[in-house]
C-alpha positions as CSV (number, residue, x, y, z in Angstrom):
1,M,36.9,-1.5,9.2
2,Q,38.1,0.8,6.4
3,T,39.8,4.0,7.5
4,L,39.2,6.5,4.6
5,R,40.1,10.0,3.7
6,A,36.7,12.2,3.9
7,S,37.8,14.8,1.4
8,D,38.1,11.8,-1.5
9,Y,34.4,11.4,-1.2
10,G,33.4,15.0,-1.2
11,L,33.0,15.5,2.5
12,S,34.3,18.7,3.8
13,I,33.8,21.2,7.1
14,A,32.3,23.7,4.5
15,L,29.2,21.3,4.4
16,L,28.5,21.2,8.1
17,S,26.6,23.5,10.1
18,P,28.6,25.5,12.8
19,A,27.2,24.0,15.5
20,I,27.8,20.3,14.7
21,V,31.6,21.3,13.9
22,E,31.4,23.0,17.5
23,V,30.2,19.9,19.5
24,I,32.8,17.7,17.5
25,D,35.5,20.0,18.5
26,T,34.7,20.7,22.2
27,L,34.3,16.9,22.7
28,T,37.5,16.4,21.2
29,K,39.5,19.1,23.1
30,A,38.2,17.5,26.1
31,G,39.6,14.4,25.3
32,Y,36.8,12.3,24.2
33,E,36.3,10.6,20.6
34,A,33.5,12.3,18.6
35,Y,31.9,11.6,15.3
36,I,29.4,12.6,12.9
37,V,27.0,9.5,12.5
38,G,24.3,8.5,10.6
39,G,21.7,9.8,8.1
40,S,23.5,13.2,7.9
41,V,26.6,11.7,6.7
42,R,24.6,9.4,4.1
43,D,22.9,12.5,2.8
44,L,26.0,14.3,2.4
45,L,27.4,11.5,0.4
46,L,24.4,11.4,-2.0
47,G,24.7,15.5,-2.5
48,L,21.4,16.1,-0.4
49,H,21.4,18.9,2.3
50,P,20.6,17.1,6.0
51,K,18.0,18.5,8.0
52,D,20.1,17.8,11.4
53,F,23.2,16.4,12.2
54,D,23.6,13.8,15.0
55,A,26.9,13.1,16.8
56,V,28.4,10.1,18.8
57,T,31.2,9.9,21.4
58,N,32.7,7.6,24.1
59,A,31.6,10.2,26.7
60,T,29.0,9.1,28.7
61,P,25.8,11.3,29.2
62,S,27.0,12.7,32.6
63,Q,30.4,13.4,31.0
64,I,28.7,15.3,28.1
65,R,26.7,17.3,30.4
66,E,29.8,17.8,32.3
67,T,31.6,19.3,29.2
68,F,28.6,21.5,28.0
69,G,27.5,22.5,31.1
70,R,24.0,24.5,30.9
71,R,24.0,23.7,27.1
72,C,23.4,20.1,27.9
73,R,20.0,18.3,28.7
74,I,19.8,14.7,29.2
75,I,16.5,12.9,27.8
76,G,15.4,9.6,27.1
77,R,14.8,6.4,29.5
78,R,14.6,3.7,26.9
79,F,17.8,5.2,25.0
80,E,19.9,7.8,27.3
81,L,20.8,10.9,25.0
82,A,22.1,14.2,25.5
83,H,20.7,17.3,23.8
84,V,23.4,20.1,23.2
85,F,22.2,23.6,22.3
86,I,24.4,25.7,20.2
87,G,22.8,28.8,19.8
88,R,19.4,28.0,18.2
89,D,20.4,24.6,17.1
90,M,20.2,21.5,18.9
91,I,22.5,18.5,18.4
92,E,21.8,14.9,19.7
93,V,24.5,13.3,21.1
94,A,24.6,9.8,21.8
95,T,27.3,7.4,23.7
96,F,28.8,4.3,22.2
97,R,26.3,1.4,22.9
98,A,27.6,-2.2,23.4
99,P,25.2,-5.3,23.4
100,P,23.3,-5.2,26.7
101,R,24.2,-7.9,29.1
102,Q,20.7,-8.5,30.3
103,A,18.6,-6.6,28.2
104,Q,15.1,-5.4,29.1
105,T,12.7,-6.7,26.6
106,S,9.0,-7.3,25.9
107,A,7.3,-10.6,25.5
108,S,7.7,-10.3,21.7
109,G,11.6,-9.3,21.9
110,M,11.2,-5.5,21.7
111,V,13.9,-3.8,23.6
112,L,12.4,-1.6,26.7
113,R,15.7,-0.3,27.9
114,D,19.3,-0.2,26.2
115,N,22.0,1.9,28.2
116,A,24.9,-0.1,28.0
117,W,27.9,1.8,27.0
118,G,30.5,0.2,24.6
119,T,33.1,0.8,21.8
120,I,32.8,2.3,18.3
121,Q,33.2,-1.3,17.0
122,Q,30.1,-2.4,19.2
123,D,28.2,0.8,18.5
124,Y,28.1,0.3,14.7
125,A,26.5,-3.4,15.0
126,R,24.0,-1.9,17.0
127,R,22.6,0.4,14.2
128,D,20.0,-0.5,11.8
129,F,20.9,-0.1,8.3
130,S,24.3,-0.3,6.6
131,I,24.1,3.3,5.2
132,N,23.8,4.8,8.4
133,T,27.0,3.0,9.9
134,L,29.4,5.6,8.4
135,Y,31.4,7.8,11.2
136,Y,33.0,11.2,10.1
137,N,35.5,13.2,12.0
138,P,35.8,16.6,10.3
139,Q,38.7,17.7,12.3
140,K,40.8,14.7,11.1
141,N,39.2,14.4,7.9
142,M,38.6,10.6,8.8
143,L,35.7,8.5,7.4
144,L,35.2,5.1,9.1
145,D,33.3,2.4,7.2
146,F,32.5,-0.8,9.1
147,C,30.2,-3.0,6.7
148,H,30.7,-2.0,3.1
149,A,28.0,1.0,3.8
150,L,29.7,3.0,0.9
151,D,28.9,0.1,-1.4
152,D,25.4,-0.1,-0.4
153,I,25.2,3.8,-1.2
154,R,26.7,3.4,-4.8
155,D,24.4,0.4,-5.0
156,K,21.3,2.1,-3.7
157,K,20.5,-0.8,-1.8
158,L,18.8,-0.7,1.8
159,R,20.5,-3.8,3.9
160,L,19.5,-4.5,7.5
161,L,22.4,-5.1,10.0
162,G,21.8,-8.7,11.6
163,D,19.3,-10.9,11.3
164,P,15.9,-9.1,9.9
165,V,13.4,-11.2,12.0
166,Q,15.6,-10.1,15.5
167,R,16.1,-6.7,14.2
168,F,12.4,-5.9,13.6
169,E,11.7,-7.6,17.0
170,E,14.0,-5.5,18.9
171,D,12.2,-2.5,17.6
172,P,9.1,-3.0,15.4
173,V,9.6,0.6,14.0
174,R,12.5,-0.3,12.0
175,M,9.8,-1.3,9.6
176,L,8.5,2.3,9.1
177,R,12.0,3.4,8.7
178,V,13.0,1.2,6.0
179,L,9.8,2.1,3.9
180,R,10.4,5.8,4.6
181,F,14.2,5.9,3.5
182,A,12.9,3.4,0.1
183,A,10.8,6.2,-0.7
184,K,13.0,9.3,0.4
185,L,16.2,7.8,-1.5
186,N,14.8,5.7,-4.2
187,F,16.7,2.9,-2.9
188,S,15.8,-0.8,-3.3
189,I,14.9,-3.1,-0.2
190,D,17.2,-6.3,0.4
191,Q,15.2,-9.3,-0.3
192,P,15.8,-10.7,3.1
193,I,13.7,-7.7,4.5
194,L,10.8,-8.1,2.0
195,N,10.5,-11.7,2.6
196,I,9.4,-11.0,6.3
197,L,7.4,-8.0,5.7
198,I,4.0,-9.9,6.1
199,P,1.1,-9.2,8.2
200,D,2.4,-11.5,11.0
201,M,5.5,-9.4,11.5
202,T,3.9,-6.0,10.9
203,V,1.5,-6.6,13.9
204,L,4.2,-5.9,16.0
205,L,3.9,-2.4,15.6
206,R,0.7,-2.9,18.1
207,E,3.4,-3.0,20.9
208,V,4.7,0.4,20.1
209,S,3.9,3.2,22.2
210,P,0.9,5.4,20.0
211,H,3.0,8.4,21.2
212,R,6.0,7.2,19.5
213,L,3.9,6.0,16.2
214,Y,2.7,9.4,16.0
215,D,6.1,10.9,16.2
216,E,7.0,8.5,13.2
217,S,3.9,9.4,11.3
218,Q,4.7,13.1,11.4
219,K,8.4,12.1,10.0
220,M,6.3,10.4,7.0
221,F,4.2,13.1,6.3
222,S,7.0,16.1,6.5
223,A,9.8,13.8,4.7
224,G,8.6,15.4,1.3
225,H,7.9,11.9,-0.5
226,L,4.6,11.0,0.8
227,T,3.2,10.4,-2.8
228,E,6.0,7.5,-3.2
229,L,5.9,6.3,0.4
230,L,1.7,5.6,0.9
231,P,1.5,2.9,-2.0
232,L,4.8,1.0,-0.2
233,L,2.7,1.5,3.4
234,I,-0.2,-0.5,2.1
235,K,1.7,-3.2,-0.3
236,H,3.9,-4.3,3.2
237,H,0.8,-4.5,5.5
238,I,1.9,-1.4,7.5
239,W,-0.9,1.0,6.6
240,S,-3.7,-1.1,8.5
241,Q,-1.7,-1.0,11.6
242,L,-1.4,2.8,11.7
243,F,-4.6,3.6,10.3
244,A,-7.5,1.2,11.2
245,D,-10.5,3.0,10.3
246,V,-8.8,4.0,6.9
247,P,-9.3,2.2,3.5
248,Q,-6.3,0.5,2.5
249,Q,-6.3,2.3,-1.0
250,V,-5.0,5.7,-2.1
251,T,-7.9,7.7,-3.1
252,S,-7.9,10.6,-5.2
253,F,-8.4,12.9,-2.1
254,I,-5.4,11.5,-0.3
255,E,-3.4,11.4,-3.3
256,R,-4.0,14.9,-4.4
257,A,-3.2,15.9,-0.5
258,A,-0.2,14.1,-0.4
259,V,1.2,15.7,-3.8
260,N,0.3,19.1,-2.1
261,T,2.1,18.2,0.8
262,D,5.5,17.4,-1.3
263,Q,5.1,20.4,-3.3
264,R,5.1,22.9,-0.2
265,I,7.8,20.9,1.3
266,K,10.0,21.4,-1.8
267,Q,8.9,25.0,-1.8
268,G,10.2,25.3,1.6
269,K,6.9,26.3,3.2
270,S,5.6,24.9,6.5
271,I,3.1,22.7,6.9
272,N,1.2,21.1,9.5
273,P,1.1,17.0,9.8
274,A,-2.4,17.1,11.6
275,F,-3.9,18.6,8.3
276,F,-3.1,15.3,6.7
277,Y,-4.4,13.2,9.2
278,A,-7.8,15.2,8.7
279,V,-7.4,13.8,5.2
280,L,-7.1,10.3,5.9
281,L,-9.7,10.3,8.6
282,W,-12.2,12.1,6.5
283,E,-14.1,9.1,4.9
284,A,-14.4,7.6,8.6
285,Y,-15.9,10.9,9.7
286,L,-18.5,10.9,7.2
287,K,-19.2,7.4,7.9
288,R,-19.7,8.2,11.8
289,L,-21.3,11.4,11.1
290,Q,-24.1,9.6,9.0
291,Q,-24.8,7.1,11.7
292,L,-25.3,9.7,14.3
293,K,-27.5,11.4,12.3
294,D,-29.6,8.4,11.3
295,K,-29.8,8.1,15.2
296,G,-31.7,11.3,15.2
297,L,-28.9,13.7,16.6
298,P,-29.2,17.1,15.5
299,D,-26.4,18.3,12.7
300,V,-24.5,20.1,14.9
301,E,-24.1,17.9,17.8
302,A,-23.8,14.8,15.3
303,R,-20.8,16.5,13.8
304,T,-19.0,17.1,17.2
305,Q,-19.9,13.7,18.4
306,A,-18.5,12.2,15.3
307,G,-15.1,14.0,14.7
308,M,-14.4,12.8,18.8
309,D,-15.5,9.4,18.0
310,V,-13.2,9.1,15.2
311,L,-10.4,10.7,16.7
312,R,-10.8,8.5,20.2
313,R,-10.4,5.2,17.9
314,Q,-7.2,6.4,16.2
315,A,-5.9,7.7,19.5
316,L,-5.5,3.7,20.2
317,R,-3.2,3.6,17.0
318,T,-1.1,7.0,17.1
319,A,-1.9,9.2,19.9
320,I,-2.8,12.7,18.4
321,P,-1.9,15.6,20.9
322,R,-5.0,17.5,21.8
323,Y,-4.2,20.7,19.9
324,S,-4.0,18.5,16.9
325,E,-7.4,16.8,17.6
326,N,-9.1,20.2,18.0
327,F,-7.1,21.5,14.5
328,I,-8.6,18.5,12.7
329,R,-12.4,18.7,14.1
330,E,-12.3,22.5,13.4
331,V,-11.3,21.8,9.7
332,W,-13.9,19.6,9.6
333,E,-16.8,20.9,11.1
334,M,-16.1,24.4,8.8
335,Q,-16.6,22.5,5.7
336,P,-20.7,23.1,5.8
337,R,-19.8,26.7,6.7
338,L,-17.7,27.1,3.6
339,I,-19.7,25.2,1.3
340,E,-22.8,26.8,2.1
341,P,-22.0,30.2,3.8
342,R,-24.4,32.6,5.0
343,T,-23.7,36.0,2.9
344,R,-23.5,37.9,5.9
345,Q,-20.7,35.9,7.2
346,I,-18.4,35.5,4.3
347,P,-16.2,38.1,5.4
348,A,-16.1,36.7,8.9
349,L,-15.3,33.4,7.5
350,A,-12.4,34.6,5.4
351,T,-10.6,35.9,8.8
352,H,-11.3,33.0,10.7
353,A,-8.3,31.3,12.4
354,R,-9.0,27.9,10.7
355,F,-10.1,29.3,7.4
356,R,-7.0,28.8,5.4
357,A,-6.6,25.1,6.4
358,A,-10.5,24.4,6.0
359,Y,-10.4,26.2,2.5
360,D,-7.3,24.2,1.3
361,F,-9.4,20.9,2.7
362,V,-12.5,22.1,0.4
363,Y,-10.4,23.1,-2.3
364,L,-8.3,19.6,-2.3
365,R,-11.9,17.6,-2.0
366,E,-12.9,19.7,-5.3
367,Q,-9.8,19.0,-7.2
368,S,-10.2,15.2,-6.3
369,G,-13.6,15.3,-7.9
370,D,-15.7,15.7,-4.9
371,T,-18.9,17.2,-6.3
372,G,-20.4,17.5,-2.6
373,T,-18.3,20.9,-2.5
374,R,-20.6,22.4,-5.2
375,G,-17.8,24.4,-6.8
376,M,-17.1,26.4,-3.6
377,G,-13.5,25.5,-3.3
378,Q,-12.9,27.5,-6.5
379,W,-15.2,30.3,-5.6
380,W,-13.5,30.9,-2.1
381,H,-9.9,30.7,-4.6
382,D,-11.1,33.6,-6.4
383,Y,-12.7,35.8,-3.6
384,Q,-9.3,35.4,-1.9
385,E,-7.6,37.2,-5.1
386,L,-10.2,40.3,-5.3
387,G,-10.1,43.6,-3.7
388,T,-12.5,45.0,-1.2
389,D,-15.2,46.4,-3.5
390,D,-14.8,43.5,-5.7
391,K,-15.4,41.3,-2.9
392,E,-18.6,42.7,-2.0
393,R,-19.8,42.4,-5.6
394,A,-18.7,38.9,-5.6
395,I,-21.0,38.4,-2.5
396,Q,-24.0,40.3,-3.9
397,K,-23.3,37.9,-7.3
398,Y,-23.2,34.9,-5.1
399,N,-26.5,36.1,-3.1
400,R,-28.7,36.2,-6.5
401,Q,-27.2,32.8,-7.3
402,L,-28.7,31.7,-4.3
403,I,-31.9,33.0,-5.1
404,R,-32.2,31.6,-8.6
405,D,-30.9,28.3,-7.2
406,K,-33.7,28.1,-4.7
407,R,-36.5,29.3,-7.0
408,K,-35.1,26.8,-9.8
409,R,-35.6,24.0,-7.0
410,V,-39.1,25.0,-5.9
411,A,-39.9,25.0,-10.0
412,E,-38.4,21.4,-10.1
413,G,-40.3,20.5,-7.0
414,Q,-37.0,19.7,-5.2
415,L,-38.6,21.7,-2.2
416,I,-41.6,20.8,-0.1
417,D,-44.4,23.2,-0.3
418,D,-46.7,23.7,2.6
419,H,-49.7,24.1,0.8
420,N,-49.3,21.4,-1.7
421,T,-52.8,20.4,-2.8
422,D,-51.7,17.1,-4.2
423,N,-51.7,15.3,-0.7
424,A,-53.8,17.7,1.2
425,D,-57.6,16.6,2.3
426,D,-60.4,18.5,4.0
427,T,-59.0,18.2,7.4
428,D,-56.4,20.0,9.1
429,E,-53.1,18.4,9.7
430,V,-52.9,17.4,13.8
431,I,-49.7,18.7,14.8
432,L,-49.3,17.4,17.9
433,S,-51.8,14.8,19.6
434,V,-51.7,14.6,23.4
435,P,-53.5,11.6,24.5
436,E,-55.9,11.8,27.5
437,L,-54.8,10.4,30.3
438,A,-57.6,8.5,32.3
439,S,-57.3,8.0,36.1
440,T,-58.4,5.0,37.8
441,R,-59.8,7.0,40.8
442,P,-63.2,8.2,40.6
443,A,-62.2,11.4,42.7
444,A,-59.7,12.3,40.1
445,R,-62.1,11.8,37.1
446,R,-64.6,13.9,38.6
447,R,-62.0,16.9,39.2
448,A,-60.7,16.1,35.4
449,A,-64.4,16.6,34.4
450,R,-64.9,19.8,36.3
451,N,-61.6,21.0,34.9
452,T,-62.8,20.4,31.3
453,E,-66.0,22.1,32.0
454,V,-64.1,25.4,33.5
455,A,-61.9,25.4,30.8
456,Q,-64.7,24.9,28.2
457,A,-66.6,27.8,30.0
458,I,-63.7,30.2,29.7
459,D,-63.2,29.4,25.9
460,D,-67.1,30.1,25.2
461,S,-67.0,33.1,27.2
462,L,-63.9,34.6,25.4
463,D,-65.4,33.6,22.1
464,H,-68.5,36.0,23.1
465,A,-66.3,38.5,24.1
466,V,-64.5,38.6,20.6
467,I,-67.8,38.5,18.9
468,A,-69.2,41.8,20.9
469,A,-66.0,43.4,20.3
470,G,-66.2,42.9,16.5
471,K,-69.8,44.1,16.5
472,T,-68.6,47.3,18.5
473,L,-65.9,47.8,16.0
474,Q,-68.5,48.1,13.4
475,N,-69.5,51.3,14.3
476,A,-67.7,53.9,11.8
477,N,-67.5,56.6,14.7
478,H,-65.7,54.3,17.1
479,P,-62.3,55.9,17.4
480,I,-60.0,53.1,16.9
481,T,-61.8,52.5,13.4
482,R,-60.7,56.3,12.8
483,R,-57.1,55.5,13.0
484,R,-55.1,54.6,10.0
485,R,-53.2,51.2,10.6
486,K,-50.9,49.5,8.5
487,P,-52.2,45.8,7.9
488,R,-50.2,43.4,9.2
489,E,-49.8,39.7,9.1
490,H,-50.0,37.7,12.5
491,F,-46.5,36.4,11.9
492,Q,-44.9,39.9,11.8
493,V,-45.6,40.6,15.5
494,E,-43.5,38.7,17.6
495,M,-43.1,39.0,21.7
496,G,-45.2,42.1,21.8
497,R,-43.2,43.9,18.9
498,N,-43.6,45.1,15.4
499,K,-41.1,43.6,13.0
């Protein structure tokens, strides 16, 4: 172990959040050891801005709760932790851990429960990567390095503590973490790790809770380094363990969405990780949609069912929450409405709760070369920049273009004409043929014959009545012939009302 002066490596209280300083100070004053540990110390040494700070102490969770009172909440069964709330900030505080005497593990060796408390020397050995084993006490200006972590940070190398096989078996999620760190920090991966990142090892991810894998996928999507991470997931056989129905390649659409997501994070804008799920599963959705249409399902029903089917299959790998599922389905189902909008519905579509996400989806599809958007991504992009009057003119122009396109398709023979004489014959097309139901019982046949005769008699009487009425109306002096009536076609009268 090396005990170093923290200020010699650029660390100071000024770089820390007030919340983590208060947590360390409170625990120290209560008589406990307390340190800032993990990725926050690593990021400070690399000149990055940590998103959050974690603390570690020799106080047990119950003692931490006694120290902070109502501001503390104990969570976790597999790893018991304390969440301490300082104003709007939340600091995660863990207790030093020791190797468990009788670890509760799965058949593959994954640790199911680990709440054996220990010393700081035992705790560092339980951590995964060397670069995450630095302990920093700001009050004492002290930095503890147990395993040459500073050397690995200087060399930009990801090194796993202990036997990589055993460490991955204990927690398969470490395979995701090593790739996420490599993409985020631009570090090289130690060769012993690369040697075991094979399908036989990555299949251990199937034993991890789908809910935990979804949380890990959110971290991957929101880290700001998706563009670098996606090829690593495919190269090291992890992609197929997370997304079974997604082809193992970064398509133009996925790449464009990844670049856009990273840009938004760098600009400080919010993102919804469910949006990237919608991008990843888009091809699987289209494939399932076509299968359902081929089976004869109506379009609306097929879209709803396809979305449910694809998300249900994905939930076997990563348990997407219900609200995220609804978001994804709404984005998918709004695609045809934005690509072929009815002119009168355009203003309402622009104010829809999911318009922004659905529009971004269309626009990214178009930018990635998807011709199925028919240029509507750019149209909606321009429409949002217009004033009220200009929007009305844009809608009118769009409507005129629709009419011209329809006429063009008719001229090119792309629309079927109901009165096309090429395939017409002298007989009327039979719309619906209902076969006669012959009965084997004589009495039933006699009743059917009588009913047929009665129906024919009624039809004949109606025909005679119409003819008689026509002859009567031929009289020019008849009152009804003297009324000036607007000629109307039959289809213009529905349900007894003139249209």
